[in-house]
VEXDREN-2710 file (C-alpha; in Angstrom, 1 decimal):
% VEXDREN-2710
k/r/px/py/pz
1/MET/0.1/0.0/-0.1
2/THR/1.3/3.4/-1.0
3/ASP/2.0/5.8/1.9
4/THR/0.1/8.9/1.0
5/THR/2.0/11.1/3.6
6/PHE/5.4/10.2/2.1
7/GLU/7.4/13.1/0.6
8/PRO/10.2/12.2/-1.8
9/VAL/12.8/14.4/0.0
10/ARG/15.9/13.9/2.2
11/LYS/15.1/14.2/5.8
12/VAL/17.3/13.6/9.0
13/VAL/15.4/13.3/12.3
14/THR/17.7/11.2/14.4
15/ALA/21.3/10.5/14.2
16/ILE/22.1/8.0/11.5
17/PRO/21.8/5.0/12.3
18/GLY/19.0/5.9/14.7
19/PRO/18.0/4.0/17.8
20/LYS/15.5/1.7/16.2
21/SER/18.0/0.6/13.4
22/GLN/20.7/0.0/16.1
23/GLU/18.3/-2.2/18.0
24/LEU/17.4/-4.2/14.8
25/MET/21.0/-4.4/13.8
26/ALA/22.0/-6.0/17.2
27/ARG/19.4/-8.8/16.3
28/TYR/20.8/-9.0/12.8
29/GLU/24.2/-9.5/14.0
30/LYS/23.0/-12.6/15.9
31/ALA/20.9/-14.0/13.1
32/VAL/22.8/-13.4/9.9
33/PRO/26.3/-14.3/9.0
34/LYS/29.3/-11.9/9.1
35/GLY/29.9/-12.6/5.4
36/ILE/26.7/-10.5/4.6
37/THR/27.3/-7.4/7.1
38/PRO/25.6/-4.6/5.6
39/GLY/27.8/-1.4/4.5
40/TYR/25.1/0.8/6.3
41/ALA/23.4/0.2/9.6
42/SER/20.1/2.0/8.6
43/VAL/17.2/-0.4/8.5
44/ALA/14.9/0.3/5.7
45/GLU/11.2/0.5/6.2
46/PHE/9.7/2.0/3.1
47/ALA/11.1/3.2/-0.3
48/GLU/9.8/5.0/-3.2
49/GLY/11.7/6.4/-6.2
50/ALA/15.0/7.5/-5.1
51/ILE/14.3/7.8/-1.6
52/ILE/14.4/5.1/1.3
53/ARG/12.9/5.7/4.9
54/ASP/14.4/4.0/7.6
55/VAL/12.6/2.6/10.8
56/ASP/13.7/5.9/12.6
57/GLY/11.9/8.1/10.0
58/ASN/15.1/9.2/8.3
59/GLN/14.7/9.7/4.6
60/LEU/18.1/8.9/2.6
61/ILE/18.6/9.8/-1.1
62/ASP/19.7/6.3/-2.5
63/LEU/22.4/6.8/-5.1
64/GLY/23.3/3.0/-5.1
65/SER/19.7/1.4/-6.3
66/GLY/20.5/-1.7/-4.3
67/ILE/23.8/-2.0/-6.2
68/GLY/22.3/-1.0/-9.5
69/VAL/19.0/-2.9/-9.3
70/THR/16.3/-0.4/-8.9
71/THR/17.1/1.5/-12.1
72/LEU/13.4/2.8/-12.6
73/GLY/13.3/3.6/-8.9
74/HIS/12.0/1.8/-5.8
75/ARG/8.3/0.5/-6.5
76/HIS/7.9/2.0/-9.9
77/PRO/4.1/1.9/-10.5
78/LYS/4.2/0.1/-13.7
79/VAL/6.3/-2.7/-12.2
80/VAL/4.3/-2.9/-9.1
81/GLU/1.0/-3.1/-11.0
82/ALA/2.4/-6.0/-13.4
83/VAL/3.6/-7.9/-10.4
84/LYS/0.3/-7.5/-8.7
85/ALA/-1.6/-8.7/-11.9
86/GLN/0.7/-11.8/-12.5
87/ALA/0.5/-12.9/-8.8
88/ASP/-3.3/-13.1/-9.4
89/GLN/-2.7/-15.6/-12.0
90/PHE/0.1/-17.8/-10.8
91/LEU/3.3/-17.5/-8.9
92/HIS/5.4/-20.1/-10.0
93/MET/5.7/-22.3/-13.1
94/ALA/8.9/-24.0/-14.1
95/ALA/9.4/-23.0/-17.6
96/GLY/11.4/-26.3/-18.4
97/ILE/8.2/-28.0/-17.6
98/THR/5.3/-25.8/-18.6
99/PRO/6.2/-22.7/-20.5
100/TYR/4.1/-19.5/-20.2
101/GLU/3.8/-16.6/-22.6
102/LEU/5.7/-14.0/-20.4
103/TYR/9.0/-16.1/-20.9
104/ILE/8.6/-15.8/-24.6
105/THR/7.6/-12.3/-24.6
106/VAL/10.5/-11.0/-22.6
107/ALA/13.0/-13.1/-24.6
108/GLU/11.9/-11.7/-27.6
109/LYS/11.8/-8.1/-26.3
110/LEU/15.5/-8.5/-25.1
111/ALA/16.6/-9.9/-28.4
112/ALA/14.9/-6.8/-30.2
113/ASN/17.0/-4.5/-27.9
114/ALA/20.3/-6.2/-28.3
115/PRO/23.0/-5.1/-30.7
116/GLY/23.6/-7.3/-33.7
117/ASP/21.5/-7.9/-36.9
118/PHE/21.2/-11.6/-36.3
119/ALA/18.9/-14.1/-34.7
120/LYS/19.1/-14.2/-30.9
121/LYS/17.6/-16.3/-28.1
122/ALA/17.5/-15.7/-24.5
123/PHE/16.8/-17.8/-21.1
124/PHE/16.3/-16.8/-17.6
125/MET/18.0/-17.6/-14.4
126/ASN/18.1/-15.8/-10.9
127/SER/21.4/-14.0/-10.3
128/GLY/24.0/-12.5/-12.1
129/ALA/26.6/-15.0/-11.2
130/GLU/24.3/-17.7/-12.5
131/ALA/24.0/-15.9/-15.8
132/VAL/27.9/-15.7/-16.0
133/GLU/28.2/-19.4/-15.2
134/ASN/25.5/-20.4/-17.8
135/ALA/27.4/-18.4/-20.4
136/VAL/30.6/-20.2/-19.8
137/LYS/28.7/-23.4/-20.2
138/ILE/27.2/-22.4/-23.4
139/ALA/30.6/-21.0/-24.9
140/ARG/32.3/-24.4/-23.9
141/ALA/29.3/-26.4/-25.5
142/TYR/29.5/-24.3/-28.7
143/THR/33.3/-24.3/-29.2
144/GLY/34.3/-27.6/-27.7
145/LYS/37.0/-25.5/-25.9
146/ALA/37.8/-25.7/-22.3
147/ASN/39.4/-22.3/-21.4
148/VAL/37.9/-18.9/-20.7
149/ALA/39.7/-15.6/-20.2
150/VAL/38.5/-12.6/-18.1
151/LEU/40.2/-9.2/-17.6
152/ASP/42.1/-7.7/-15.0
153/HIS/39.9/-5.6/-12.5
154/SER/36.9/-7.7/-13.3
155/PHE/34.1/-8.8/-11.0
156/HIS/31.7/-11.7/-12.2
157/GLY/30.1/-13.0/-9.0
158/ARG/30.5/-15.2/-5.7
159/THR/29.9/-18.6/-6.9
160/ASN/32.8/-21.1/-7.1
161/LEU/33.4/-20.5/-10.9
162/THR/32.8/-16.7/-10.7
163/MET/35.2/-16.4/-7.7
164/ALA/37.9/-17.9/-9.9
165/MET/37.0/-15.2/-12.5
166/ASN/37.2/-12.1/-10.1
167/HIS/40.2/-9.9/-10.0
168/LYS/40.2/-9.1/-6.1
169/SER/41.3/-12.0/-3.8
170/VAL/39.0/-10.8/-1.0
171/TYR/36.1/-12.6/-2.7
172/ALA/37.7/-16.0/-2.7
173/THR/40.2/-15.8/0.5
174/LYS/40.3/-19.3/2.2
175/MET/37.5/-20.6/0.1
176/GLY/39.4/-22.5/-2.5
177/PRO/40.4/-24.6/-4.3
178/LEU/38.8/-22.4/-7.1
179/ALA/37.6/-23.6/-10.5
180/GLY/40.3/-24.2/-13.2
181/SER/40.7/-23.1/-16.9
182/VAL/40.2/-19.5/-16.1
183/HIS/42.8/-17.0/-17.2
184/HIS/43.3/-13.4/-16.3
185/ALA/44.4/-11.1/-19.1
186/PRO/45.3/-7.3/-18.9
187/ASN/42.5/-5.0/-19.8
188/SER/42.3/-1.4/-21.0
189/TYR/42.5/1.1/-17.9
190/PRO/43.1/4.6/-19.7
191/TYR/43.5/6.6/-16.6
192/ARG/46.4/4.3/-15.3
193/ASP/47.8/2.6/-18.2
194/GLY/47.8/5.4/-20.7
195/LEU/47.4/3.1/-23.7
196/SER/45.2/3.7/-26.7
197/GLY/42.5/1.1/-27.2
198/GLU/44.6/-0.4/-30.3
199/GLU/47.7/-0.5/-27.8
200/ALA/45.7/-2.1/-24.9
201/ALA/44.1/-4.5/-27.2
202/ALA/47.5/-5.6/-28.6
203/ARG/48.7/-6.2/-24.9
204/THR/45.7/-8.1/-24.2
205/ILE/45.8/-10.2/-27.3
206/GLU/49.6/-10.9/-26.8
207/PHE/48.5/-12.5/-23.3
208/LEU/45.9/-14.6/-24.9
209/GLU/48.1/-16.2/-27.5
210/LYS/51.1/-16.7/-25.6
211/ARG/49.4/-17.7/-22.0
212/ILE/46.4/-19.8/-23.5
213/GLY/46.5/-20.2/-27.3
214/ALA/43.4/-19.6/-29.2
215/VAL/43.0/-23.2/-30.2
216/ASP/41.8/-24.0/-26.8
217/LEU/40.0/-20.8/-25.6
218/ALA/36.4/-20.8/-25.7
219/ALA/35.6/-17.2/-24.8
220/VAL/36.7/-13.8/-23.6
221/ILE/34.3/-12.5/-21.1
222/ALA/34.4/-8.5/-20.3
223/GLU/32.3/-6.1/-18.6
224/PRO/31.9/-3.2/-21.2
225/ILE/32.2/-0.9/-18.0
226/GLN/33.9/-2.6/-15.3
227/GLY/31.8/-2.7/-12.2
228/GLU/33.4/-3.6/-8.9
229/GLY/36.7/-2.9/-10.5
230/GLY/36.0/0.8/-10.6
231/PHE/33.6/1.6/-13.4
232/ILE/36.4/1.6/-15.8
233/VAL/35.6/2.6/-19.3
234/ALA/38.1/1.1/-21.9
235/ALA/39.7/3.1/-24.4
236/ASP/38.1/3.7/-27.7
237/GLY/38.8/0.9/-30.2
238/TYR/39.9/-1.6/-27.4
239/TYR/37.0/-3.9/-27.6
240/ASN/36.6/-3.7/-31.4
241/LYS/40.1/-4.9/-32.0
242/LEU/39.5/-7.7/-29.2
243/ILE/36.2/-8.8/-30.8
244/GLU/38.0/-9.0/-34.2
245/TRP/40.7/-11.2/-32.9
246/CYS/38.2/-13.3/-31.3
247/HIS/36.1/-13.9/-34.3
248/ALA/39.2/-14.6/-36.4
249/ASN/40.3/-17.2/-33.8
250/ASP/36.9/-19.0/-33.2
251/VAL/36.6/-17.6/-29.7
252/LEU/33.2/-16.0/-28.5
253/PHE/33.0/-12.7/-27.0
254/VAL/30.7/-12.5/-24.0
255/ALA/29.8/-9.2/-22.6
256/ASP/28.9/-9.3/-18.8
257/GLU/26.2/-6.7/-18.6
258/VAL/24.9/-7.7/-15.3
259/GLN/25.6/-4.1/-13.9
260/SER/25.9/-2.1/-17.0
261/GLY/22.9/-3.2/-18.9
262/ILE/19.2/-2.4/-19.1
263/ALA/19.4/1.4/-19.8
264/ARG/21.7/1.9/-16.8
265/SER/24.4/3.5/-19.0
266/GLY/22.2/5.6/-21.1
267/LYS/22.0/2.8/-23.7
268/PHE/19.9/-0.4/-23.4
269/PHE/23.1/-2.2/-23.2
270/ALA/26.5/-0.5/-22.7
271/SER/28.0/-2.5/-25.4
272/GLU/26.4/0.0/-27.9
273/TYR/28.9/2.6/-26.9
274/TYR/31.6/0.7/-28.5
275/GLY/29.7/-0.3/-31.6
276/ILE/30.2/-4.0/-30.7
277/GLU/28.2/-7.1/-31.3
278/PRO/28.8/-9.6/-28.3
279/ASP/28.1/-13.3/-29.2
280/LEU/26.6/-13.6/-25.6
281/ILE/25.4/-10.9/-23.2
282/THR/24.6/-11.6/-19.5
283/PHE/22.1/-9.6/-17.7
284/ALA/20.6/-9.1/-14.2
285/LYS/20.2/-6.3/-11.7
286/GLY/18.2/-3.6/-13.6
287/ILE/16.2/-6.0/-15.6
288/ALA/13.2/-6.6/-13.2
289/ASP/13.7/-3.6/-10.9
290/GLY/13.9/-5.3/-7.8
291/MET/12.6/-8.7/-8.6
292/VAL/14.8/-11.7/-8.8
293/LEU/15.8/-12.4/-12.4
294/SER/19.0/-12.8/-14.7
295/GLY/19.7/-14.5/-18.0
296/VAL/21.8/-15.0/-21.0
297/LEU/21.0/-13.6/-24.5
298/GLY/22.9/-14.4/-27.5
299/ARG/23.3/-15.6/-31.1
300/ALA/20.7/-18.3/-31.7
301/GLU/23.1/-21.0/-32.9
302/VAL/25.4/-20.3/-30.0
303/MET/22.5/-20.4/-27.5
304/ASP/21.3/-23.7/-29.2
305/ALA/24.6/-25.6/-28.5
306/PRO/23.8/-27.3/-25.2
307/LEU/21.6/-30.4/-25.5
308/PRO/18.0/-30.3/-24.0
309/GLY/18.2/-30.4/-20.3
310/ARG/21.6/-28.9/-20.0
311/LEU/20.1/-25.4/-19.2
312/GLY/17.6/-24.3/-16.9
313/GLY/16.8/-24.0/-13.1
314/THR/13.7/-24.6/-10.9
315/TYR/13.2/-20.9/-10.3
316/GLY/14.8/-19.4/-13.4
317/GLY/12.2/-17.2/-15.0
318/ASN/9.8/-16.8/-12.2
319/PRO/6.6/-15.4/-13.5
320/THR/6.4/-12.5/-11.4
321/ALA/9.9/-11.5/-12.1
322/LEU/9.2/-11.6/-15.7
323/ALA/6.2/-9.6/-15.4
324/ALA/8.4/-7.0/-13.7
325/ALA/10.9/-7.2/-16.4
326/ASN/8.1/-6.8/-19.3
327/ALA/7.0/-3.8/-17.5
328/VAL/10.8/-2.6/-17.1
329/ILE/11.4/-2.8/-20.8
330/ASP/8.2/-1.2/-21.8
331/ALA/8.8/1.7/-19.4
332/ILE/12.4/2.3/-20.7
333/HIS/11.0/3.2/-24.1
334/GLU/7.6/4.8/-23.1
335/GLU/9.4/7.1/-20.6
336/ASN/12.6/7.7/-22.4
337/LEU/14.6/6.3/-19.6
338/CYS/17.9/6.2/-21.4
339/GLU/17.7/9.8/-21.8
340/GLU/17.1/10.2/-18.3
341/ALA/20.2/8.2/-17.4
342/LEU/22.1/10.8/-19.7
343/ARG/20.5/13.7/-17.9
344/ILE/21.7/12.3/-14.5
345/GLU/25.4/11.9/-16.0
346/LYS/25.2/15.4/-17.2
347/GLY/24.6/16.7/-13.6
348/LEU/27.2/14.5/-12.0
349/ARG/30.0/15.4/-14.5
350/ALA/29.3/19.1/-14.3
351/PHE/29.5/18.9/-10.6
352/PHE/32.7/16.9/-10.2
353/GLU/34.4/18.8/-12.9
354/GLU/33.8/22.0/-11.0
355/GLN/35.0/20.1/-7.7
356/LYS/38.1/19.2/-9.6
357/THR/39.0/22.7/-10.0
358/LYS/38.9/23.1/-6.2
359/THR/40.9/20.1/-5.1
360/ASP/43.6/17.8/-6.3
361/VAL/42.4/14.7/-4.9
362/ILE/40.0/14.0/-7.8
363/GLY/42.1/11.9/-10.2
364/ASP/39.7/10.5/-12.8
365/ILE/35.9/11.3/-13.7
366/ARG/34.5/8.4/-15.8
367/GLY/31.3/6.5/-16.7
368/HIS/28.3/6.6/-18.9
369/GLY/24.7/7.7/-17.9
370/ALA/23.7/6.5/-14.3
371/MET/26.8/4.5/-14.0
372/PHE/29.3/7.1/-13.1
373/ALA/32.5/7.2/-10.9
374/ILE/35.1/9.4/-9.4
375/GLU/38.5/8.0/-8.6
376/PHE/40.3/9.7/-5.6
377/VAL/44.2/9.9/-5.6
378/GLU/46.6/11.4/-2.9
379/ALA/47.0/15.1/-3.1
380/GLY/49.4/16.3/-5.6
381/THR/49.7/12.7/-7.5
382/ALA/46.9/13.0/-9.9
383/GLU/49.2/13.7/-12.8
384/THR/52.2/11.6/-11.4
385/THR/51.9/8.5/-9.3
386/LYS/48.2/8.4/-8.8
387/LYS/48.4/7.0/-5.6
388/PRO/45.2/5.7/-4.4
389/ASN/43.3/7.9/-1.6
390/THR/41.0/5.5/0.2
391/ALA/40.9/7.8/3.2
392/ALA/39.2/10.7/1.2
393/VAL/36.7/8.1/0.0
394/LYS/35.9/7.1/3.6
395/THR/35.4/10.7/4.7
396/ILE/33.2/11.6/1.8
397/VAL/31.1/8.5/2.2
398/ASP/30.8/8.5/6.0
399/HIS/29.7/12.2/5.7
400/ALA/27.1/11.5/3.2
401/PHE/25.5/8.7/5.2
402/ALA/25.2/10.7/8.5
403/ASN/23.4/13.5/6.4
404/GLY/21.1/11.0/4.5
405/VAL/22.8/10.2/1.5
406/ILE/23.7/6.6/0.4
407/LEU/26.9/6.2/-1.7
408/LEU/28.6/3.1/-2.6
409/THR/32.4/2.5/-3.4
410/CYS/34.3/0.4/-5.7
411/GLY/37.8/-0.1/-7.2
412/SER/40.6/-2.6/-7.0
413/TYR/42.3/0.1/-4.8
414/GLY/39.3/1.0/-2.9
415/ASN/39.6/4.6/-4.1
416/VAL/36.5/5.0/-6.2
417/ILE/33.0/6.4/-5.3
418/ARG/30.4/5.1/-7.7
419/PHE/26.9/6.5/-8.6
420/LEU/24.2/3.9/-9.6
421/PRO/21.1/6.2/-8.9
422/SER/17.5/5.5/-10.2
423/VAL/17.2/7.0/-13.7
424/THR/14.0/8.8/-12.2
425/LEU/16.1/10.6/-9.6
426/THR/15.0/14.2/-10.0
427/ASP/17.2/17.2/-10.5
428/GLU/16.3/18.7/-7.2
429/GLN/17.1/15.3/-5.3
430/LEU/20.3/15.1/-7.3
431/GLN/21.4/18.6/-6.4
432/ASP/20.5/18.2/-2.9
433/ALA/22.6/15.0/-2.6
434/LEU/25.7/16.7/-4.4
435/SER/25.5/19.7/-1.9
436/VAL/26.0/16.8/0.8
437/ILE/28.9/15.4/-1.0
438/ALA/30.3/19.0/-1.5
439/GLU/30.4/19.4/2.3
440/GLY/32.3/15.9/2.6
441/ILE/34.8/16.9/-0.1
442/ALA/35.3/20.3/1.8
443/LYS/36.4/18.2/4.8
444/LEU/39.4/16.8/3.2
END
């Protein structure tokens, strides 16, 4: 039920976290493993659009969207209506046993929105990591090869296979042995390597040829905009050259768009920024605006490689989640939400370009649409050593939270603040949040 008294503005009525949140977090610590300790101890009670209200009545501007999930905002009316309507029909139907029309419809719409003028197919799972694992299975089935390559600074999930695919050891410490036949190749990181796209691609290709060999390489798996690694945007031409090499050597190119896809970047898929046509695309997060859904989309002949029964899962493609996804895809087009993502980028970029003239700790400003990031470095090192500045990030993020703004961090060096707001975040809400961030920067 909608709260008719709710005002979509930032409000700080107690210290954050407040007493009720602290009481609930004490219970949380006793009931939930430490491995899922929240970054923020403010317990949510209600959310709408880009605002979360906690149990103490504080209202926080959410610039993280549940790690890039509620791209359309919390409780988007079209999504809520679609989920309620589907709940009145049936809540579960295993698509591998008894299919239903929504499964077909959403697969068709995703294929129509993906780059590439070729026949495509899609199927659904639950989490981003599941999608990545299934993409690897499909690539191996199609090529008959065992090895896969990922890029430095990548993040692909927390399952056994995807732990082996990640760049940061923290996600797999003391949880081995890890899956084999996974190789880590150098990527394109323009701010730190200074290479052109063609130069960075040549470095990656040299590694692939010498370390693995194309004869036994099934796929190269890459995030068009690297997420956990720091929202790294590859240099122009990098992915084009890499895909050119892949296709010349019977290697598939898989775009992991779990975080960057579904209008987040200002394009339906971020791959469009590079003019590339991946063989397979993984998606999750924003596809269902908070409902649990992920999947793999790709060339029809590649997707058909696994034999019947080799793909699937009991809950993959849950009807209520697919109803949400169907509403999300329609809303993206009907409400011009890719353009709204670009509007948010414009506001963020203008603010941080101005801040960069006032402080020498902002090293790099990058991203596309509502997938935007700032890399912080030690004072005086932005043009030299580019020494990571994690202390600055902590100061800004802590100040923001205490004053009702939720920020997320990322980066292999822990020195990046990432912005993943809802694309329905208003200009007023954005400017209010940025005023709080400006105060945090001023503390440095």
